[in-house]
C-alpha positions in Angstrom: 19.9 -12.6 -14.8 18.5 -14.3 -11.3 14.2 -14.4 -11.2 14.3 -11.3 -8.7 17.0 -9.5 -10.3 14.6 -9.8 -13.3 11.5 -8.8 -11.5 13.8 -6.0 -9.6 14.3 -4.6 -12.8 11.6 -5.2 -14.9 8.3 -3.9 -11.6 11.3 -1.3 -10.1 8.7 1.4 -12.0 5.5 -0.5 -11.7 3.4 2.0 -13.9 6.3 1.0 -16.8 5.0 -2.3 -16.0 3.2 -3.6 -19.9 0.2 -5.4 -18.6 -0.7 -9.2 -19.6 -4.3 -8.5 -20.0 -6.5 -4.9 -19.5 -10.0 -3.9 -18.8 -10.8 0.1 -17.4 -9.6 -0.5 -13.8 -6.2 -1.4 -14.4 -5.5 1.2 -17.3 -7.1 3.5 -15.2 -4.8 2.7 -12.1 -2.2 3.1 -14.7 -3.5 6.2 -15.5 -3.2 7.2 -12.1 0.1 6.1 -11.5 1.8 8.2 -14.6 0.1 10.8 -13.1 1.4 10.9 -9.7 4.7 10.3 -11.2 4.2 13.3 -12.9 4.0 15.2 -9.7 6.5 13.0 -7.9 3.6 11.9 -4.8 4.4 8.8 -3.2 3.8 7.3 0.0 0.8 8.0 2.3 -0.7 10.8 -0.7 0.1 7.8 -3.2 -1.8 5.3 -1.0 -5.3 8.0 -0.5 -5.0 8.6 -4.3 -5.3 5.6 -5.1 -8.3 4.1 -2.7 -10.0 7.2 -3.7 -10.0 6.5 -7.4 -10.6 2.5 -7.5 -13.1 2.8 -4.2 -15.1 4.8 -6.4 -14.7 3.4 -9.8 -15.8 0.1 -7.7 -18.7 1.9 -6.1 -19.3 3.5 -10.1 -19.5 -0.2 -11.0 -21.8 -1.9 -8.3 -24.0 1.3 -9.2 -24.9 -0.4 -12.7 -24.1 -4.0 -11.6 -25.8 -4.1 -8.2 -23.2 -6.3 -7.6 -21.1 -6.0 -4.9 -21.7 -3.3 -1.2 -21.5 0.2 -2.3 -19.1 2.2 0.0 -22.2 5.2 -0.3 -25.1 4.6 -1.5 -26.9 7.7 -1.1 -26.8 7.2 -5.5 -29.6 5.0 -6.8 -29.0 2.3 -9.5 -28.9 2.8 -13.3 -27.9 -0.6 -14.5 -28.9 1.4 -18.3 -25.8 2.7 -17.7 -22.2 1.9 -19.0 -20.4 0.3 -16.4 -16.9 0.1 -17.9 -18.1 4.3 -18.8 -19.1 4.5 -15.2 -15.3 3.3 -14.0 -13.9 5.8 -16.5 -15.4 8.5 -14.9 -15.1 8.0 -11.7 -12.0 8.2 -11.6 -12.2 10.5 -13.7 -13.2 12.7 -11.8 -11.4 12.1 -8.8 -7.6 12.8 -10.5 -9.3 15.9 -12.2 -10.5 17.2 -8.4 -6.3 16.1 -7.1 -4.2 16.7 -9.5 -5.9 19.3 -12.4 -2.3 20.9 -13.4 -2.4 17.1 -14.8 -5.6 17.6 -16.5 -4.7 17.2 -20.7 -2.7 13.9 -19.2 -6.1 12.7 -17.5 -8.0 13.7 -20.6 -5.9 12.0 -23.2 -6.4 9.1 -21.2 -10.7 8.9 -20.8 -10.0 9.8 -24.8 -8.7 6.2 -24.8 -10.8 5.1 -22.9 -14.2 6.2 -24.7 -12.8 4.9 -27.9 -13.4 1.4 -26.7 -17.1 2.4 -25.7 -20.2 3.1 -28.0 -21.2 6.1 -28.6 -25.3 5.4 -27.5 -27.5 6.6 -24.3 -25.6 3.0 -21.7 -22.0 5.8 -22.4 -23.8 9.0 -22.1 -24.7 7.8 -18.6 -22.2 5.7 -17.2 -20.2 9.3 -17.9 -23.2 10.9 -15.7 -22.9 8.4 -12.6 -18.9 8.2 -12.6 -19.1 11.6 -11.4 -21.9 12.6 -9.5 -20.3 9.2 -7.5 -16.8 10.4 -7.4 -18.2 13.3 -6.5 -19.7 12.0 -3.4 -16.8 9.9 -2.0 -14.6 13.0 -2.4 -16.7 14.6 -0.5 -17.3 12.4 2.8 -13.3 12.3 2.9 -12.4 15.7 2.5 -13.2 15.0 6.5 -10.5 12.2 6.6 -8.1 15.1 8.3 -4.7 13.6 6.0 -4.5 17.1 5.5 -4.7 19.1 8.6 -1.3 21.2 9.9 1.7 19.3 10.4 1.9 20.4 14.5 4.8 17.0 14.8 6.9 18.4 18.1 10.4 16.8 18.3 11.7 15.2 21.4 14.3 17.7 23.0 16.6 18.8 26.0 16.0 23.0 25.8 19.3 24.3 23.2 20.3 20.9 21.7 20.6 20.2 18.2 17.8 17.8 16.7 17.9 16.9 13.6 15.8 19.3 11.2 13.9 16.9 8.6 10.8 16.7 10.5 8.7 13.2 9.8 6.6 11.8 6.7 3.1 13.3 7.2 2.7 12.7 11.6 -1.1 14.2 10.9 -1.4 10.5 9.2 -1.4 9.1 12.9 -4.8 10.2 13.7 -6.4 10.6 10.3 -9.6 8.7 9.3 -9.2 5.2 8.1 -11.0 3.2 5.7 -14.5 0.9 6.8 -12.4 1.2 10.2 -13.7 2.7 14.0 -10.3 4.3 14.4 -6.9 3.8 13.6 -6.8 3.0 16.2 -8.9 -0.5 16.6 -6.1 -2.9 15.7 -3.1 -0.4 17.0 -0.2 -3.5 18.1 1.1 -3.6 21.5 4.1 -1.9 22.6 7.5 -3.2 20.9 10.2 -5.1 23.7 11.1 -3.1 26.4 15.0 -2.2 25.6 16.8 -4.7 28.8 14.7 -8.2 28.0 16.0 -10.7 25.3 13.0 -10.3 22.5 15.0 -7.3 22.9 18.9 -8.3 23.0 18.7 -10.9 20.1 16.6 -8.8 17.1 19.3 -5.7 18.1 21.3 -8.2 17.1 20.4 -10.0 13.9 19.0 -6.0 12.6 23.1 -5.2 13.1 24.2 -7.9 12.5 22.3 -9.3 8.9 20.7 -5.3 8.4 24.4 -3.8 8.4 25.3 -2.8 4.9 28.8 -4.5 4.8 27.2 -7.4 6.5 28.9 -10.5 5.4 26.1 -12.9 6.4 23.4 -11.6 4.2 23.1 -13.4 0.5 23.1 -11.8 -2.7 19.5 -12.9 -3.3 18.0 -11.2 0.3 20.6 -8.0 -1.1 18.2 -8.0 -3.6 14.8 -8.2 -2.1 15.6 -5.7 0.4 16.9 -3.0 -2.4 13.3 -3.8 -4.8 11.0 -3.0 -1.2 12.3 0.7 -1.2 9.1 2.8 -0.4 8.9 3.2 -4.1 7.7 -0.3 -5.1 5.8 -0.8 -1.0 2.9 0.1 -2.7 2.7 0.0 -6.3 4.3 -4.2 -6.8 1.1 -5.3 -5.2 -1.0 -3.7 -7.2 0.5 -5.4 -9.7 0.3 -8.6 -7.7 -3.5 -7.7 -8.3 -2.9 -6.6 -11.8 -1.4 -10.4 -11.9 -3.8 -12.1 -10.2 -6.3 -10.7 -12.2 -5.2 -11.2 -15.3 -4.5 -14.3 -14.8 -8.0 -15.4 -13.6 -10.0 -13.4 -15.4 -12.2 -11.2 -14.0 -15.1 -9.3 -14.8 -15.2 -4.8 -14.1 -17.0 -5.9 -11.3 -14.7 -7.9 -10.4 -11.7 -6.2 -11.1 -13.1 -3.1 -9.1 -13.6 -4.9 -6.3 -10.6 -6.5 -6.0 -8.4 -3.0 -6.7 -11.2 -1.5 -4.3 -10.5 -3.7 -1.1 -6.2 -3.6 -2.1 -6.5 0.1 -2.7 -8.8 0.7 1.4 -6.3 -1.8 3.0 -3.2 -0.1 1.9 -4.3 3.0 2.5 -5.2 1.8 6.5 -1.6 1.2 6.8 -0.2 3.6 6.1 -2.9 5.2 9.0 -3.4 2.2 11.1 0.8 2.2 11.0 1.4 5.9 12.3 -1.5 5.5 14.5 1.2 2.9 16.1 4.4 5.0 15.2 4.3 7.6 16.7 1.8 6.2 19.6 5.4 4.7 20.5 7.7 6.9 19.2 10.8 3.6 18.9 14.2 5.0 17.6 15.5 2.9 14.5 18.4 0.3 14.6 20.9 3.3 12.8 19.9 5.3 16.2 19.6 2.0 18.3 22.9 0.7 17.8 24.8 4.2 18.0 23.7 4.0 21.3 24.2 0.6 22.2 25.5 0.8 25.9 22.7 2.8 26.4 19.5 0.8 26.7 20.4 -0.8 29.9 21.1 -3.9 27.6 24.1 -6.3 28.2 23.7 -7.9 25.4 23.4 -5.4 23.2 27.1 -4.1 21.6 27.0 -0.6 20.3 29.0 -0.3 16.8 29.4 3.5 16.6 30.0 3.8 12.8 26.7 1.4 12.1 25.1 1.4 9.0 22.1 0.1 7.7 21.9 -0.9 3.6 18.0 0.8 2.6 18.1 4.5 3.5 16.4 4.8 6.7 12.6 6.5 6.4 12.1 9.3 7.9 9.3 7.8 10.9 9.6 5.2 14.1 10.7 2.5 13.5 7.8 0.5 15.3 5.8 -1.4 14.0 7.5 -1.7 9.8 5.8 -0.6 6.5 7.1 -2.9 4.7 5.1 -5.9 7.3 2.0 -4.2 8.1 1.6 -3.9 4.1 2.7 -7.5 3.0 0.4 -8.2 5.9 -2.7 -6.8 4.4 -1.8 -7.0 0.3 -1.5 -10.9 0.9 -5.7 -10.5 3.0 -6.6 -9.4 -0.2 -5.2 -11.2 -2.7 -5.3 -14.6 -1.2 -8.8 -15.0 -1.9 -8.8 -14.4 -5.3 -6.0 -16.2 -5.9 -6.4 -19.2 -3.6 -8.8 -20.3 -5.8 -7.9 -21.8 -9.6 -5.5 -20.0 -10.3 -2.5 -21.3 -12.6 1.0 -20.3 -11.3 3.0 -19.3 -14.5 6.3 -21.1 -14.8 8.9 -17.8 -14.9 6.9 -15.3 -12.5 7.3 -11.8 -10.9 8.3 -11.6 -7.9 4.8 -10.2 -6.7 3.6 -12.8 -8.4 5.3 -15.4 -6.4 4.2 -13.8 -4.0 0.8 -14.2 -5.0 0.9 -17.5 -5.9 -2.4 -19.9 -5.4 -1.6 -21.4 -1.8 -1.5 -19.6 0.8 1.6 -21.6 2.0 3.8 -20.0 -1.2 2.4 -16.1 1.1 3.5 -17.3 4.3 7.2 -18.2 3.3 7.1 -15.5 1.3 6.5 -13.1 4.1 8.7 -15.5 6.1 11.7 -14.2 3.5 11.0 -10.1 4.3 12.4 -11.3 8.2 15.3 -12.6 6.3 15.8 -9.9 4.0 17.1 -7.3 6.9 17.2 -3.9 4.9 18.4 -2.5 8.5 16.0 0.0 8.4 14.1 -1.6 11.0 13.6 -4.6 13.5 12.5 -7.4 13.5 10.3 -7.1 16.4 8.3 -4.7 14.2 7.8 -6.9 11.4 5.8 -9.7 12.9 3.0 -7.1 13.5 -0.5 -8.4 12.5 -2.8 -5.4 12.8 -3.3 -4.8 9.2 -4.1 -9.2 9.0 -6.6 -8.1 11.8 -8.5 -6.0 9.2 -8.0 -6.9 5.9 -9.8 -9.6 6.2 -12.8 -8.0 8.1 -13.0 -5.0 5.4 -16.9 -4.3 5.1 -16.9 -2.1 2.3 -16.9 -4.1 -1.1 -16.9 -7.8 0.8 -19.5 -9.5 0.2 -21.7 -10.0 -2.7 -25.6 -8.3 -3.3 -28.3 -12.0 -3.3 
């Protein structure tokens, strides 16, 4: 079995992966994933919950150690509290508020963490502090507009049938992002015009490389495409962060910062991307290629039976979610992975994406463009809007001196 296939088998469900080095931060990331897996949460709400958990843990740790800027600053610093207890209590508080039906699972994880922390006044103070921090962050995010009613209006001609499955979480297009002015702050320009040479080039490449029956796509490219499905778009990057953390031997404060930045970045991807998707409402390749005779472009030929390799997600095409996730995750991981990280001899696929030099990261990002799934066009994957703000995230980014 080659390295990529082994990675696909081993990381299909990130929550089942054995961690190389665990601490309270990675333990509670795994606990959060297990809780959401049990209640079948995915996509946009999954990334929101992970951000709530990780930002709360980071603020709890820094309310004790005061090493990095906090997302919310109204609570005082308590240097006598246990940072580990504060982080665990913050994560537990968020998960209990989000998923009360999973109380037994959450309590079991908390009990396991408490067994590693001395039973003393510092632990008691840490628990109380973590709960207060989580409550403050949870309250602040209640106005993020992710739970407003779904009022998406399908575009149709009166009396003409259209597919009746609603798009996934259209309300996230107007939600409040983490640490940004608005969801449209880094909105990319529009996709290429249908009658342009660029559109025709990418149309034909996607048609040729992304079709279910493509004869041009290699087995390795097909494996990569099948790996980067909705189930792995965000979890695989958390596994990459876990491996970076283990190899660098990050402290609790450093780890909390890494995972808070990663979780905010990925949560914002599912907001800024949705803003652009529903702004441009661009058709998917399966629609475009089956209607290639209606795009006013002589260089595109219709294929009435064309099917993509991967299932087409229920939201507009441009820009690509996988591409934005990769750009944002790379922006967060590069500073951590570029300083003294030694690549293993047989790294898993996400580790290859997070090696100690940006050249490898750039190669991986380019590989996404080549391994087409047929669910998006090449131009949708080129969007760099998320990378722009990932490098500028104002929260938890700078040490307090």
